[in-house]
C-alpha positions in Angstrom: 81.5 86.7 107.5 78.0 88.1 107.1 75.9 88.6 110.2 78.5 87.3 112.6 81.0 89.7 111.1 78.6 92.7 111.6 77.7 91.6 115.1 81.4 91.4 116.1 82.0 94.9 114.9 78.9 96.3 116.6 79.9 94.6 119.9 83.5 95.8 119.6 82.3 99.4 119.2 80.1 99.1 122.3 82.9 97.5 124.3 85.2 100.4 123.3 82.6 102.9 124.6 82.4 101.0 127.9 86.1 101.4 128.2 85.7 105.1 128.0 86.8 105.6 124.4 85.3 105.7 120.9 85.8 103.9 117.6 83.4 106.2 115.8 86.1 107.8 113.7 87.5 104.5 112.5 86.4 102.3 109.6 85.6 98.6 109.4 89.0 97.6 108.0 90.8 99.1 110.9 88.6 97.5 113.6 88.7 94.2 111.8 92.5 94.1 112.2 92.0 94.2 116.0 89.2 91.6 115.9 91.3 89.2 113.8 94.2 89.6 116.1 92.0 88.6 119.0 90.2 85.8 117.3 87.0 87.8 116.8 86.5 88.3 120.5 84.9 91.8 120.7 85.9 92.5 124.3 89.5 91.5 123.8 89.7 93.4 120.5 88.2 96.5 122.2 90.8 96.3 125.0 93.6 96.0 122.5 92.2 98.9 120.4 91.9 101.3 123.4 95.4 100.3 124.5 96.6 101.2 121.0 94.8 104.6 121.1 96.4 105.4 124.5 99.8 104.3 123.3 99.6 106.4 120.1 98.5 109.5 122.2 101.5 109.0 124.4 104.2 108.1 121.9 102.9 109.9 118.8 101.1 113.0 120.1 101.5 114.9 116.9 100.2 112.0 114.8 103.6 111.2 113.3 107.3 110.9 114.2 109.4 113.6 112.5 112.9 112.9 111.3 114.2 115.4 113.8 113.1 113.1 116.6 115.2 110.2 115.5 118.5 111.7 114.1 120.9 109.2 115.5 119.0 106.2 114.1 118.6 107.7 110.7 122.3 108.6 110.5 123.1 104.9 110.4 121.2 104.6 107.1 120.3 101.1 108.0 116.6 101.0 106.9 115.4 101.0 103.3 112.0 101.4 101.5 111.8 99.6 98.2 108.4 100.1 96.7 105.6 97.5 96.4 105.8 93.7 96.1 104.0 91.5 93.7 101.0 91.6 96.1 101.3 95.4 96.4 102.8 95.3 99.9 105.5 98.0 100.7 108.9 96.5 101.4 111.1 97.6 104.3 114.7 96.3 104.6 116.8 96.6 107.7 120.6 95.9 107.4 121.7 94.5 110.8 125.4 95.2 110.1 124.6 98.9 110.4 122.7 98.7 113.6 124.3 99.3 117.1 122.5 99.2 120.4 121.0 102.6 121.0 121.9 104.6 124.1 118.6 106.4 123.8 115.8 103.8 124.0 113.1 106.4 123.7 114.6 107.5 120.4 114.9 103.9 119.2 111.2 103.2 120.0 110.2 106.4 118.1 112.4 105.2 115.2 110.5 101.9 115.1 107.3 103.8 114.9 108.7 106.1 112.2 109.8 103.3 109.9 106.6 101.3 110.4 104.3 104.3 109.9 106.2 105.4 106.8 106.4 101.9 105.3 102.6 101.5 105.7 101.9 105.0 104.4 103.9 104.2 101.2 101.1 101.7 100.3 98.3 104.3 100.4 96.7 105.1 97.1 95.8 108.7 98.1 93.7 107.5 101.1 94.3 105.1 103.9 92.0 102.1 104.0 93.1 100.7 107.4 94.1 97.2 106.4 97.4 97.9 104.5 100.1 95.3 105.2 103.9 95.4 104.8 106.8 93.0 104.1 109.9 93.2 106.3 113.3 92.0 105.2 116.0 91.6 107.9 119.4 91.4 106.2 121.8 89.7 108.6 124.8 89.5 106.2 128.1 90.8 107.5 126.8 91.4 111.0 129.1 90.7 114.0 128.6 90.4 117.7 128.6 94.2 118.1 125.5 94.4 116.0 123.5 91.8 118.1 120.7 93.6 119.8 117.9 91.2 121.0 116.1 93.9 122.8 115.7 95.9 119.6 114.3 92.9 117.7 111.9 92.1 120.6 110.8 95.7 120.7 110.1 95.8 116.9 108.1 92.6 116.9 106.2 93.5 120.1 105.2 96.8 118.6 103.9 95.0 115.5 102.0 92.5 117.6 100.5 95.0 120.1 100.1 98.2 118.1 100.1 97.2 114.4 97.9 94.1 114.4 97.6 92.4 111.1 100.0 94.8 109.4 102.7 92.3 108.8 102.2 90.3 105.6 105.6 88.5 105.8 109.1 88.9 107.3 112.1 87.4 105.6 115.4 86.8 107.4 118.4 86.7 105.0 121.9 85.4 105.5 121.5 84.3 109.1 125.0 83.6 110.6 125.4 80.5 112.8 126.1 82.5 115.9 122.7 84.3 115.5 120.7 81.1 115.7 120.7 81.2 119.5 119.8 84.8 119.5 116.8 84.2 117.2 115.6 81.3 119.5 115.6 83.8 122.4 113.7 86.4 120.4 111.2 83.8 119.1 110.0 83.2 122.7 108.5 86.7 122.7 106.6 86.2 119.4 103.0 85.1 119.1 102.3 82.1 117.0 100.6 84.2 114.3 103.7 86.3 114.0 106.1 83.3 113.8 104.0 81.8 111.0 104.7 84.9 108.9 108.5 84.7 109.3 110.6 83.0 106.6 114.3 82.2 107.2 116.0 82.1 103.8 118.9 79.6 104.1 119.8 78.3 100.7 119.7 79.1 97.0 116.3 77.5 96.4 114.7 79.5 99.2 116.4 82.7 97.9 114.9 82.1 94.4 111.5 81.6 96.0 111.9 84.8 98.1 112.8 86.8 94.9 109.8 85.4 93.1 107.4 86.1 96.0 108.5 89.6 96.5 109.2 90.5 92.9 112.5 90.8 91.1 111.9 94.4 90.1 111.8 95.6 93.7 114.3 93.2 95.3 117.6 95.0 95.5 120.5 93.8 93.4 122.5 92.6 96.3 119.8 90.1 97.1 119.4 88.9 93.5 116.8 91.4 92.2 117.1 94.5 89.9 116.4 97.4 92.3 118.7 99.9 94.0 118.6 100.3 97.7 116.9 103.5 98.8 117.2 104.8 102.4 113.9 105.3 104.0 114.6 109.0 104.8 115.3 109.6 101.1 111.9 108.4 100.0 109.3 111.1 99.6 105.6 110.2 100.0 102.5 111.8 98.6 100.7 113.7 101.4 98.0 111.6 102.9 94.4 112.5 102.1 92.2 111.1 104.7 89.0 111.9 106.5 89.8 109.9 109.6 92.8 109.5 112.0 95.8 107.6 110.7 95.0 104.0 111.6 98.4 102.4 112.4 
């Protein structure tokens, strides 16, 4: 890293200013996520950063999504927050069998922001650093055709790619039914190579044991071979964030 690392950060800050914004309130870990996502190209990273700022201002004007903004999505109790993995990453689980295509796409998009923000926030140790990552688990067991929603999957992954760069540590797909293979091929076309490389499809017993070992038996729910109980994300209380700078999602 060294001098080239510092030079890239300096150039990115200058590029952000040229675009009419400022990165002054954001620390190095946050800016580095955008630089890494754009292969250390300062101008491209700055463009991505400013687009993220504008997106947050539009979608999350209060700085967070309240549960009152996403009541329909929460009612399904389809998303769970399970504590920290072996590598200290927060674990979010989505059960596809409880998901149905939303009639309110704005609410669904806010729900995606809500679960990503809350999952990331659960990794804070009193103060956000800016480079926290998460593990996503998509449970496809017992899903049927009525639960298939390619647009929802694409939205979730595109939000991660465009607005949560370098936040995804790994994503596991469990119990993928044969009929879903074609759907996943479609969704995969919208994913960047860096994202696809973080996705693990768990197909057999050996892969399941490896998944449990990597994530941690103590936090993997019992239904997947671990020892933990499922806890709906809205039932998880987080310690209030103490931070001197904006929330860096």
